[in-house]
VEXLO-988072 format. One record per residue (C-alpha): z, x, y. Coordinates in steps of 0.25 Angstrom, whole numbers, plus 5000, padded with zeros to 4 digits. Layout:
<zamis>
{zami {Z,X,Y}} ...
</zamis>
This chain:
<zamis>
{zami {5583,5105,4810}} {zami {5590,5104,4823}} {zami {5584,5111,4835}} {zami {5591,5123,4839}} {zami {5598,5122,4853}} {zami {5590,5128,4864}} {zami {5597,5139,4871}} {zami {5598,5138,4886}} {zami {5590,5147,4894}} {zami {5596,5157,4905}} {zami {5595,5152,4919}} {zami {5583,5158,4927}} {zami {5588,5170,4936}} {zami {5590,5167,4950}} {zami {5579,5172,4959}} {zami {5584,5185,4965}} {zami {5579,5198,4972}} {zami {5572,5203,4959}} {zami {5563,5191,4959}} {zami {5559,5192,4974}} {zami {5556,5207,4972}} {zami {5547,5204,4960}} {zami {5539,5194,4968}} {zami {5538,5202,4981}} {zami {5533,5215,4975}} {zami {5520,5209,4969}} {zami {5517,5202,4982}} {zami {5519,5214,4990}} {zami {5510,5222,4981}} {zami {5499,5211,4982}} {zami {5500,5212,4997}} {zami {5499,5227,4997}} {zami {5486,5226,4988}} {zami {5480,5215,4997}} {zami {5483,5224,5010}} {zami {5476,5236,5004}} {zami {5464,5229,4997}} {zami {5461,5218,5006}} {zami {5467,5218,5020}} {zami {5467,5233,5024}} {zami {5452,5235,5020}} {zami {5448,5222,5027}} {zami {5455,5227,5040}} {zami {5448,5240,5039}} {zami {5435,5234,5037}} {zami {5437,5224,5049}} {zami {5441,5236,5058}} {zami {5428,5244,5054}} {zami {5420,5232,5057}} {zami {5426,5229,5071}} {zami {5424,5244,5074}} {zami {5409,5243,5069}} {zami {5407,5231,5078}} {zami {5413,5238,5090}} {zami {5404,5250,5088}} {zami {5391,5243,5088}} {zami {5381,5249,5097}} {zami {5367,5248,5102}} {zami {5357,5252,5092}} {zami {5366,5249,5080}} {zami {5360,5242,5068}} {zami {5369,5230,5064}} {zami {5370,5220,5053}} {zami {5376,5206,5057}} {zami {5384,5198,5048}} {zami {5372,5188,5047}} {zami {5363,5199,5042}} {zami {5355,5202,5054}} {zami {5352,5217,5056}} {zami {5349,5222,5070}} {zami {5351,5233,5080}} {zami {5361,5232,5091}} {zami {5353,5232,5105}} {zami {5365,5229,5114}} {zami {5380,5227,5113}} {zami {5382,5215,5122}} {zami {5397,5214,5123}} {zami {5409,5217,5114}} {zami {5405,5205,5104}} {zami {5390,5205,5104}} {zami {5378,5214,5102}} {zami {5363,5211,5104}} {zami {5355,5215,5091}} {zami {5341,5217,5089}} {zami {5337,5211,5076}} {zami {5322,5211,5077}} {zami {5312,5215,5088}} {zami {5315,5207,5101}} {zami {5326,5199,5094}} {zami {5340,5201,5098}} {zami {5353,5194,5093}} {zami {5367,5194,5099}} {zami {5377,5197,5088}} {zami {5392,5196,5089}} {zami {5398,5209,5085}} {zami {5407,5203,5074}} {zami {5394,5198,5067}} {zami {5390,5213,5065}} {zami {5393,5216,5050}} {zami {5387,5231,5050}} {zami {5381,5242,5058}} {zami {5370,5248,5050}} {zami {5365,5259,5059}} {zami {5372,5265,5071}} {zami {5363,5266,5083}} {zami {5361,5279,5092}} {zami {5368,5280,5105}} {zami {5359,5275,5117}} {zami {5352,5287,5123}} {zami {5351,5288,5138}} {zami {5337,5287,5145}} {zami {5336,5302,5147}} {zami {5338,5306,5133}} {zami {5329,5296,5128}} {zami {5317,5302,5135}} {zami {5310,5312,5127}} {zami {5310,5326,5133}} {zami {5296,5331,5138}} {zami {5291,5344,5133}} 
</zamis>
C-alpha cells in the first residue's frame, strides 16, 4: 500500500560536438535546397529580363507590366522607350516596366534598299 520509491533519473548529457553537428547538418541542407530551388532560378530570370530590356529595338512589339501592348517607335535613352499603342498615340515607357517582348522587329532598312527596283 505504500508507493514505491521513484528512481532518480540520469542527468542530461552535456551539450557537445555531436549535438552541434546534428543541428548544423539539417540547416545546411535547407540552405542548399533554398539556393537551388529559389535563389538561383530567380537570379537567372532577372539576368534574362535585364538582357531583354537592354536589347529592345525599334519595331519590337512589347507588353508593359501594366498590360499595354504596343510597338516601339524609338528608344529615347538608356531608360526610356517611345511606344505606339494606337494610331497617333505614343507613350513614353520606362524600360523596367517592360514585362515581355512578343515580336522582334526587323532591322531598319536603308533608303536605297527600301526603294523598289525598276524593271
